ChimeraX commands (.cxc) that place a marker at each C-alpha (Angstrom):
marker #1 position 6.27,-4.23,57.66 radius 0.5
marker #1 position 8.39,-6.99,59.17 radius 0.5
marker #1 position 10.30,-9.84,57.60 radius 0.5
marker #1 position 12.93,-12.39,58.61 radius 0.5
marker #1 position 15.45,-13.81,56.16 radius 0.5
marker #1 position 16.95,-17.27,56.67 radius 0.5
marker #1 position 19.82,-19.29,55.16 radius 0.5
marker #1 position 20.87,-16.49,52.84 radius 0.5
marker #1 position 23.83,-16.52,50.47 radius 0.5
marker #1 position 25.34,-13.43,48.89 radius 0.5
marker #1 position 27.06,-14.39,45.62 radius 0.5
marker #1 position 28.77,-11.41,43.97 radius 0.5
marker #1 position 30.60,-10.98,40.67 radius 0.5
marker #1 position 32.54,-7.93,39.39 radius 0.5
marker #1 position 30.94,-6.43,36.28 radius 0.5
marker #1 position 32.05,-3.45,34.19 radius 0.5
marker #1 position 30.27,-0.27,35.23 radius 0.5
marker #1 position 29.13,0.54,31.70 radius 0.5
marker #1 position 27.51,-2.90,31.36 radius 0.5
marker #1 position 25.44,-2.48,34.50 radius 0.5
marker #1 position 24.55,1.18,33.96 radius 0.5
marker #1 position 23.17,0.25,30.53 radius 0.5
marker #1 position 20.71,-2.06,32.33 radius 0.5
marker #1 position 19.81,0.37,35.13 radius 0.5
marker #1 position 17.61,3.48,34.68 radius 0.5
marker #1 position 19.70,6.64,34.22 radius 0.5
marker #1 position 18.10,8.22,37.28 radius 0.5
marker #1 position 19.82,5.56,39.41 radius 0.5
marker #1 position 23.63,5.89,39.16 radius 0.5
marker #1 position 25.41,2.59,39.72 radius 0.5
marker #1 position 27.91,2.53,42.60 radius 0.5
marker #1 position 31.49,1.28,42.41 radius 0.5
marker #1 position 33.94,0.08,45.04 radius 0.5
marker #1 position 37.47,1.14,44.10 radius 0.5
marker #1 position 36.28,1.64,40.53 radius 0.5
marker #1 position 34.54,-1.75,40.27 radius 0.5
marker #1 position 30.78,-2.33,39.94 radius 0.5
marker #1 position 29.16,-5.53,41.21 radius 0.5
marker #1 position 26.14,-7.72,40.60 radius 0.5
marker #1 position 24.73,-10.03,43.25 radius 0.5
marker #1 position 22.55,-13.14,43.20 radius 0.5
marker #1 position 20.97,-13.75,46.59 radius 0.5
marker #1 position 18.90,-16.85,47.51 radius 0.5
marker #1 position 17.16,-17.15,50.88 radius 0.5
marker #1 position 13.96,-18.07,52.70 radius 0.5
marker #1 position 11.61,-15.45,54.10 radius 0.5
marker #1 position 9.26,-15.73,57.08 radius 0.5
marker #1 position 7.26,-13.33,59.22 radius 0.5
marker #1 position 6.36,-11.12,56.26 radius 0.5
marker #1 position 3.46,-8.96,57.45 radius 0.5
marker #1 position 2.32,-5.36,57.76 radius 0.5
marker #1 position 2.95,-3.77,61.14 radius 0.5
marker #1 position 0.42,-4.94,63.72 radius 0.5
marker #1 position -0.92,-7.75,61.52 radius 0.5
marker #1 position -0.13,-11.39,62.41 radius 0.5
marker #1 position 1.86,-13.28,59.78 radius 0.5
marker #1 position 0.02,-16.10,58.01 radius 0.5
marker #1 position 1.98,-19.18,56.90 radius 0.5
marker #1 position 0.49,-19.42,53.42 radius 0.5
marker #1 position 1.33,-15.80,52.49 radius 0.5
marker #1 position 4.22,-14.79,54.78 radius 0.5
marker #1 position 6.73,-17.64,54.37 radius 0.5
marker #1 position 8.32,-18.62,51.04 radius 0.5
marker #1 position 11.68,-18.83,49.21 radius 0.5
marker #1 position 12.98,-15.77,47.37 radius 0.5
marker #1 position 15.87,-15.16,44.99 radius 0.5
marker #1 position 17.02,-11.78,43.74 radius 0.5
marker #1 position 19.44,-10.36,41.20 radius 0.5
marker #1 position 20.74,-6.94,42.21 radius 0.5
marker #1 position 23.27,-4.17,41.93 radius 0.5
marker #1 position 24.03,-1.07,43.98 radius 0.5
marker #1 position 23.12,2.56,43.41 radius 0.5
marker #1 position 23.11,5.87,45.26 radius 0.5
marker #1 position 20.47,8.60,44.95 radius 0.5
marker #1 position 20.74,11.95,46.75 radius 0.5
marker #1 position 23.67,10.65,48.75 radius 0.5
marker #1 position 21.81,7.59,50.11 radius 0.5
marker #1 position 23.23,4.20,49.05 radius 0.5
marker #1 position 20.72,1.49,48.21 radius 0.5
marker #1 position 19.91,-1.61,46.19 radius 0.5
marker #1 position 18.47,-1.88,42.69 radius 0.5
marker #1 position 16.82,-5.17,41.73 radius 0.5
marker #1 position 16.91,-6.54,38.20 radius 0.5
marker #1 position 14.55,-9.31,39.32 radius 0.5
marker #1 position 13.04,-10.94,42.38 radius 0.5
marker #1 position 11.72,-14.49,42.07 radius 0.5
marker #1 position 9.43,-15.80,44.80 radius 0.5
marker #1 position 7.62,-19.03,45.55 radius 0.5
marker #1 position 4.37,-17.23,46.40 radius 0.5
marker #1 position 2.03,-15.90,43.72 radius 0.5
marker #1 position 0.23,-13.81,46.35 radius 0.5
marker #1 position 3.47,-12.10,47.40 radius 0.5
marker #1 position 4.46,-11.52,43.77 radius 0.5
marker #1 position 1.15,-9.87,42.91 radius 0.5
marker #1 position 1.24,-7.67,46.01 radius 0.5
marker #1 position 4.86,-6.58,45.52 radius 0.5
marker #1 position 4.32,-5.71,41.86 radius 0.5
marker #1 position 1.25,-3.63,42.71 radius 0.5
marker #1 position 2.36,-1.94,45.93 radius 0.5
marker #1 position 6.10,-1.56,45.43 radius 0.5
marker #1 position 6.60,-1.44,41.63 radius 0.5
marker #1 position 9.24,-4.16,41.89 radius 0.5
marker #1 position 10.08,-6.72,39.15 radius 0.5
marker #1 position 8.82,-9.82,40.96 radius 0.5
marker #1 position 8.25,-13.15,39.19 radius 0.5
marker #1 position 6.61,-16.37,40.34 radius 0.5
marker #1 position 8.91,-19.38,40.45 radius 0.5
marker #1 position 8.83,-23.03,41.40 radius 0.5
marker #1 position 11.30,-23.20,44.28 radius 0.5
marker #1 position 12.61,-25.76,46.74 radius 0.5
marker #1 position 14.90,-25.27,49.74 radius 0.5
marker #1 position 16.34,-28.10,51.82 radius 0.5
marker #1 position 18.28,-27.16,54.96 radius 0.5
marker #1 position 20.33,-29.76,56.84 radius 0.5
marker #1 position 22.25,-28.17,59.68 radius 0.5
marker #1 position 24.31,-25.42,58.05 radius 0.5
marker #1 position 24.08,-26.89,54.53 radius 0.5
marker #1 position 21.48,-25.52,52.12 radius 0.5
marker #1 position 20.27,-26.99,48.82 radius 0.5
marker #1 position 18.38,-24.43,46.79 radius 0.5
marker #1 position 16.59,-24.67,43.45 radius 0.5
marker #1 position 14.46,-22.18,41.55 radius 0.5
marker #1 position 12.89,-22.12,38.08 radius 0.5
marker #1 position 10.96,-19.05,36.95 radius 0.5
marker #1 position 7.47,-20.13,35.92 radius 0.5
marker #1 position 7.11,-18.15,32.69 radius 0.5
marker #1 position 10.39,-19.59,31.37 radius 0.5
marker #1 position 11.08,-16.84,28.81 radius 0.5
marker #1 position 13.91,-16.14,29.07 radius 0.5
marker #1 position 15.02,-19.06,31.21 radius 0.5
marker #1 position 15.80,-18.01,34.79 radius 0.5
marker #1 position 17.06,-21.00,36.75 radius 0.5
marker #1 position 19.27,-21.44,39.81 radius 0.5
marker #1 position 20.47,-24.63,41.48 radius 0.5
marker #1 position 23.13,-24.61,44.17 radius 0.5
marker #1 position 24.33,-26.15,47.40 radius 0.5
marker #1 position 26.02,-23.79,49.85 radius 0.5
marker #1 position 27.16,-23.49,53.46 radius 0.5
marker #1 position 29.20,-21.26,55.77 radius 0.5
marker #1 position 32.90,-22.10,56.28 radius 0.5
marker #1 position 33.99,-19.62,58.92 radius 0.5
marker #1 position 32.95,-17.60,61.97 radius 0.5
marker #1 position 30.40,-14.78,62.03 radius 0.5
marker #1 position 31.94,-11.38,61.35 radius 0.5
marker #1 position 29.79,-8.25,60.89 radius 0.5
marker #1 position 31.07,-6.18,57.95 radius 0.5
marker #1 position 33.56,-3.45,58.77 radius 0.5
marker #1 position 32.96,0.07,57.40 radius 0.5
marker #1 position 35.15,0.79,54.40 radius 0.5
marker #1 position 35.42,-2.84,53.26 radius 0.5
marker #1 position 33.95,-4.44,50.15 radius 0.5
marker #1 position 31.68,-6.60,52.35 radius 0.5
marker #1 position 30.22,-3.47,53.94 radius 0.5
marker #1 position 29.72,-1.84,50.53 radius 0.5
marker #1 position 27.83,-4.88,49.23 radius 0.5
marker #1 position 25.59,-5.61,52.22 radius 0.5
marker #1 position 25.07,-2.63,54.53 radius 0.5
marker #1 position 22.46,-0.77,52.49 radius 0.5
marker #1 position 19.30,0.47,54.11 radius 0.5
marker #1 position 16.96,1.19,51.23 radius 0.5
marker #1 position 15.96,-0.03,47.80 radius 0.5
marker #1 position 15.19,1.97,44.69 radius 0.5
marker #1 position 12.86,1.39,41.79 radius 0.5
marker #1 position 11.19,3.33,38.97 radius 0.5
marker #1 position 7.40,3.42,38.78 radius 0.5
marker #1 position 5.16,3.50,35.72 radius 0.5
marker #1 position 5.39,7.29,35.59 radius 0.5
marker #1 position 9.22,7.18,35.46 radius 0.5
marker #1 position 9.49,8.49,39.02 radius 0.5
marker #1 position 12.20,7.29,41.40 radius 0.5
marker #1 position 10.77,5.54,44.44 radius 0.5
marker #1 position 12.63,4.59,47.59 radius 0.5
marker #1 position 11.73,2.07,50.28 radius 0.5
marker #1 position 13.73,2.42,53.47 radius 0.5
marker #1 position 14.59,-0.57,55.66 radius 0.5
marker #1 position 16.35,-1.17,58.95 radius 0.5
marker #1 position 18.15,-4.18,60.40 radius 0.5
marker #1 position 21.16,-5.01,62.60 radius 0.5
marker #1 position 24.55,-5.34,60.86 radius 0.5
marker #1 position 24.66,-8.47,58.73 radius 0.5
marker #1 position 26.05,-11.50,60.63 radius 0.5
marker #1 position 28.21,-12.54,57.68 radius 0.5
marker #1 position 30.22,-15.73,57.38 radius 0.5
marker #1 position 32.55,-16.77,54.56 radius 0.5
marker #1 position 30.87,-19.41,52.43 radius 0.5
marker #1 position 31.43,-22.05,49.80 radius 0.5
marker #1 position 29.00,-23.11,47.10 radius 0.5
marker #1 position 28.53,-25.60,44.32 radius 0.5
marker #1 position 26.44,-23.74,41.76 radius 0.5
marker #1 position 25.20,-26.27,39.25 radius 0.5
marker #1 position 22.89,-24.05,37.20 radius 0.5
marker #1 position 22.69,-20.26,37.14 radius 0.5
marker #1 position 20.95,-18.34,34.36 radius 0.5
marker #1 position 19.55,-15.61,36.61 radius 0.5
marker #1 position 21.89,-12.85,35.40 radius 0.5
marker #1 position 21.54,-14.02,31.79 radius 0.5
marker #1 position 17.78,-13.46,32.08 radius 0.5
marker #1 position 18.55,-9.83,33.00 radius 0.5
marker #1 position 20.86,-9.44,30.00 radius 0.5
marker #1 position 24.06,-9.63,32.06 radius 0.5
marker #1 position 26.87,-12.09,31.32 radius 0.5
marker #1 position 28.71,-13.19,34.45 radius 0.5
marker #1 position 32.49,-13.58,34.32 radius 0.5
marker #1 position 34.01,-17.04,34.47 radius 0.5
marker #1 position 35.77,-16.28,37.77 radius 0.5
marker #1 position 34.18,-17.74,40.92 radius 0.5
marker #1 position 31.95,-15.38,42.90 radius 0.5
marker #1 position 32.64,-13.73,46.23 radius 0.5
marker #1 position 30.49,-15.67,48.71 radius 0.5
marker #1 position 29.01,-14.84,52.10 radius 0.5
marker #1 position 26.41,-16.63,54.23 radius 0.5
marker #1 position 23.96,-15.34,56.83 radius 0.5
marker #1 position 21.88,-17.71,58.93 radius 0.5
marker #1 position 19.25,-15.14,59.93 radius 0.5
marker #1 position 18.45,-11.45,59.57 radius 0.5
marker #1 position 15.42,-9.64,61.03 radius 0.5
marker #1 position 14.36,-6.42,59.36 radius 0.5
marker #1 position 11.60,-3.86,59.13 radius 0.5
marker #1 position 10.56,-1.69,56.20 radius 0.5
marker #1 position 8.47,1.40,55.57 radius 0.5
marker #1 position 6.23,2.44,52.70 radius 0.5
marker #1 position 7.45,3.66,49.34 radius 0.5
marker #1 position 8.31,7.34,49.01 radius 0.5
marker #1 position 8.47,9.30,45.75 radius 0.5
marker #1 position 11.66,11.30,45.29 radius 0.5
marker link #1:1,2 radius 0.2
marker link #1:2,3 radius 0.2
marker link #1:3,4 radius 0.2
marker link #1:4,5 radius 0.2
marker link #1:5,6 radius 0.2
marker link #1:6,7 radius 0.2
marker link #1:7,8 radius 0.2
marker link #1:8,9 radius 0.2
marker link #1:9,10 radius 0.2
marker link #1:10,11 radius 0.2
marker link #1:11,12 radius 0.2
marker link #1:12,13 radius 0.2
marker link #1:13,14 radius 0.2
marker link #1:14,15 radius 0.2
marker link #1:15,16 radius 0.2
marker link #1:16,17 radius 0.2
marker link #1:17,18 radius 0.2
marker link #1:18,19 radius 0.2
marker link #1:19,20 radius 0.2
marker link #1:20,21 radius 0.2
marker link #1:21,22 radius 0.2
marker link #1:22,23 radius 0.2
marker link #1:23,24 radius 0.2
marker link #1:24,25 radius 0.2
marker link #1:25,26 radius 0.2
marker link #1:26,27 radius 0.2
marker link #1:27,28 radius 0.2
marker link #1:28,29 radius 0.2
marker link #1:29,30 radius 0.2
marker link #1:30,31 radius 0.2
marker link #1:31,32 radius 0.2
marker link #1:32,33 radius 0.2
marker link #1:33,34 radius 0.2
marker link #1:34,35 radius 0.2
marker link #1:35,36 radius 0.2
marker link #1:36,37 radius 0.2
marker link #1:37,38 radius 0.2
marker link #1:38,39 radius 0.2
marker link #1:39,40 radius 0.2
marker link #1:40,41 radius 0.2
marker link #1:41,42 radius 0.2
marker link #1:42,43 radius 0.2
marker link #1:43,44 radius 0.2
marker link #1:44,45 radius 0.2
marker link #1:45,46 radius 0.2
marker link #1:46,47 radius 0.2
marker link #1:47,48 radius 0.2
marker link #1:48,49 radius 0.2
marker link #1:49,50 radius 0.2
marker link #1:50,51 radius 0.2
marker link #1:51,52 radius 0.2
marker link #1:52,53 radius 0.2
marker link #1:53,54 radius 0.2
marker link #1:54,55 radius 0.2
marker link #1:55,56 radius 0.2
marker link #1:56,57 radius 0.2
marker link #1:57,58 radius 0.2
marker link #1:58,59 radius 0.2
marker link #1:59,60 radius 0.2
marker link #1:60,61 radius 0.2
marker link #1:61,62 radius 0.2
marker link #1:62,63 radius 0.2
marker link #1:63,64 radius 0.2
marker link #1:64,65 radius 0.2
marker link #1:65,66 radius 0.2
marker link #1:66,67 radius 0.2
marker link #1:67,68 radius 0.2
marker link #1:68,69 radius 0.2
marker link #1:69,70 radius 0.2
marker link #1:70,71 radius 0.2
marker link #1:71,72 radius 0.2
marker link #1:72,73 radius 0.2
marker link #1:73,74 radius 0.2
marker link #1:74,75 radius 0.2
marker link #1:75,76 radius 0.2
marker link #1:76,77 radius 0.2
marker link #1:77,78 radius 0.2
marker link #1:78,79 radius 0.2
marker link #1:79,80 radius 0.2
marker link #1:80,81 radius 0.2
marker link #1:81,82 radius 0.2
marker link #1:82,83 radius 0.2
marker link #1:83,84 radius 0.2
marker link #1:84,85 radius 0.2
marker link #1:85,86 radius 0.2
marker link #1:86,87 radius 0.2
marker link #1:87,88 radius 0.2
marker link #1:88,89 radius 0.2
marker link #1:89,90 radius 0.2
marker link #1:90,91 radius 0.2
marker link #1:91,92 radius 0.2
marker link #1:92,93 radius 0.2
marker link #1:93,94 radius 0.2
marker link #1:94,95 radius 0.2
marker link #1:95,96 radius 0.2
marker link #1:96,97 radius 0.2
marker link #1:97,98 radius 0.2
marker link #1:98,99 radius 0.2
marker link #1:99,100 radius 0.2
marker link #1:100,101 radius 0.2
marker link #1:101,102 radius 0.2
marker link #1:102,103 radius 0.2
marker link #1:103,104 radius 0.2
marker link #1:104,105 radius 0.2
marker link #1:105,106 radius 0.2
marker link #1:106,107 radius 0.2
marker link #1:107,108 radius 0.2
marker link #1:108,109 radius 0.2
marker link #1:109,110 radius 0.2
marker link #1:110,111 radius 0.2
marker link #1:111,112 radius 0.2
marker link #1:112,113 radius 0.2
marker link #1:113,114 radius 0.2
marker link #1:114,115 radius 0.2
marker link #1:115,116 radius 0.2
marker link #1:116,117 radius 0.2
marker link #1:117,118 radius 0.2
marker link #1:118,119 radius 0.2
marker link #1:119,120 radius 0.2
marker link #1:120,121 radius 0.2
marker link #1:121,122 radius 0.2
marker link #1:122,123 radius 0.2
marker link #1:123,124 radius 0.2
marker link #1:124,125 radius 0.2
marker link #1:125,126 radius 0.2
marker link #1:126,127 radius 0.2
marker link #1:127,128 radius 0.2
marker link #1:128,129 radius 0.2
marker link #1:129,130 radius 0.2
marker link #1:130,131 radius 0.2
marker link #1:131,132 radius 0.2
marker link #1:132,133 radius 0.2
marker link #1:133,134 radius 0.2
marker link #1:134,135 radius 0.2
marker link #1:135,136 radius 0.2
marker link #1:136,137 radius 0.2
marker link #1:137,138 radius 0.2
marker link #1:138,139 radius 0.2
marker link #1:139,140 radius 0.2
marker link #1:140,141 radius 0.2
marker link #1:141,142 radius 0.2
marker link #1:142,143 radius 0.2
marker link #1:143,144 radius 0.2
marker link #1:144,145 radius 0.2
marker link #1:145,146 radius 0.2
marker link #1:146,147 radius 0.2
marker link #1:147,148 radius 0.2
marker link #1:148,149 radius 0.2
marker link #1:149,150 radius 0.2
marker link #1:150,151 radius 0.2
marker link #1:151,152 radius 0.2
marker link #1:152,153 radius 0.2
marker link #1:153,154 radius 0.2
marker link #1:154,155 radius 0.2
marker link #1:155,156 radius 0.2
marker link #1:156,157 radius 0.2
marker link #1:157,158 radius 0.2
marker link #1:158,159 radius 0.2
marker link #1:159,160 radius 0.2
marker link #1:160,161 radius 0.2
marker link #1:161,162 radius 0.2
marker link #1:162,163 radius 0.2
marker link #1:163,164 radius 0.2
marker link #1:164,165 radius 0.2
marker link #1:165,166 radius 0.2
marker link #1:166,167 radius 0.2
marker link #1:167,168 radius 0.2
marker link #1:168,169 radius 0.2
marker link #1:169,170 radius 0.2
marker link #1:170,171 radius 0.2
marker link #1:171,172 radius 0.2
marker link #1:172,173 radius 0.2
marker link #1:173,174 radius 0.2
marker link #1:174,175 radius 0.2
marker link #1:175,176 radius 0.2
marker link #1:176,177 radius 0.2
marker link #1:177,178 radius 0.2
marker link #1:178,179 radius 0.2
marker link #1:179,180 radius 0.2
marker link #1:180,181 radius 0.2
marker link #1:181,182 radius 0.2
marker link #1:182,183 radius 0.2
marker link #1:183,184 radius 0.2
marker link #1:184,185 radius 0.2
marker link #1:185,186 radius 0.2
marker link #1:186,187 radius 0.2
marker link #1:187,188 radius 0.2
marker link #1:188,189 radius 0.2
marker link #1:189,190 radius 0.2
marker link #1:190,191 radius 0.2
marker link #1:191,192 radius 0.2
marker link #1:192,193 radius 0.2
marker link #1:193,194 radius 0.2
marker link #1:194,195 radius 0.2
marker link #1:195,196 radius 0.2
marker link #1:196,197 radius 0.2
marker link #1:197,198 radius 0.2
marker link #1:198,199 radius 0.2
marker link #1:199,200 radius 0.2
marker link #1:200,201 radius 0.2
marker link #1:201,202 radius 0.2
marker link #1:202,203 radius 0.2
marker link #1:203,204 radius 0.2
marker link #1:204,205 radius 0.2
marker link #1:205,206 radius 0.2
marker link #1:206,207 radius 0.2
marker link #1:207,208 radius 0.2
marker link #1:208,209 radius 0.2
marker link #1:209,210 radius 0.2
marker link #1:210,211 radius 0.2
marker link #1:211,212 radius 0.2
marker link #1:212,213 radius 0.2
marker link #1:213,214 radius 0.2
marker link #1:214,215 radius 0.2
marker link #1:215,216 radius 0.2
marker link #1:216,217 radius 0.2
marker link #1:217,218 radius 0.2
marker link #1:218,219 radius 0.2
marker link #1:219,220 radius 0.2
marker link #1:220,221 radius 0.2
marker link #1:221,222 radius 0.2
marker link #1:222,223 radius 0.2
marker link #1:223,224 radius 0.2
marker link #1:224,225 radius 0.2
view
């Protein structure tokens, strides 16, 4: 399948390894960078979501999305583990839950882009527990692809995601994209209970922020490990 991500912000906080591993299935060991584990909250807009060879349709292939994630490695292959994925499309949520065994939730979302400035709001529809995010963010520096061996590379250059299906089997979905065109960013986060909804308390320190204007990617079907 294809998809294009727009106006994306990576917001990352350091979290103790034991806290994250307690929230991640044991079959998926949480990764650390220099002994530190991380959790990310990532808002963006998605377009061009479609199976290979099928034209994208505006009412099902373009919508806002917001995920809460950490990083794991299975069989030597680094990847992403999602605690939650909120999306502004009930069709996409139903399909992703059924086809990919991912913890998607419907949300009421609004994104306003003015030049390089983004205003983003999301409220999960079921509301229990509250999962809400409101922020304004923008890039504040030049584009710099992440360099191998750096924290930025560890957090962003991952080419698969992992999940656990209903039979407790590890599943992997592989993706491909160019290196992330990262920019340093600043943000005013007014409301953020996304990690709280996953049972994770964020530290009081400000997050590490990066912005990406656009990323094109492709993905393959789920494989059982």
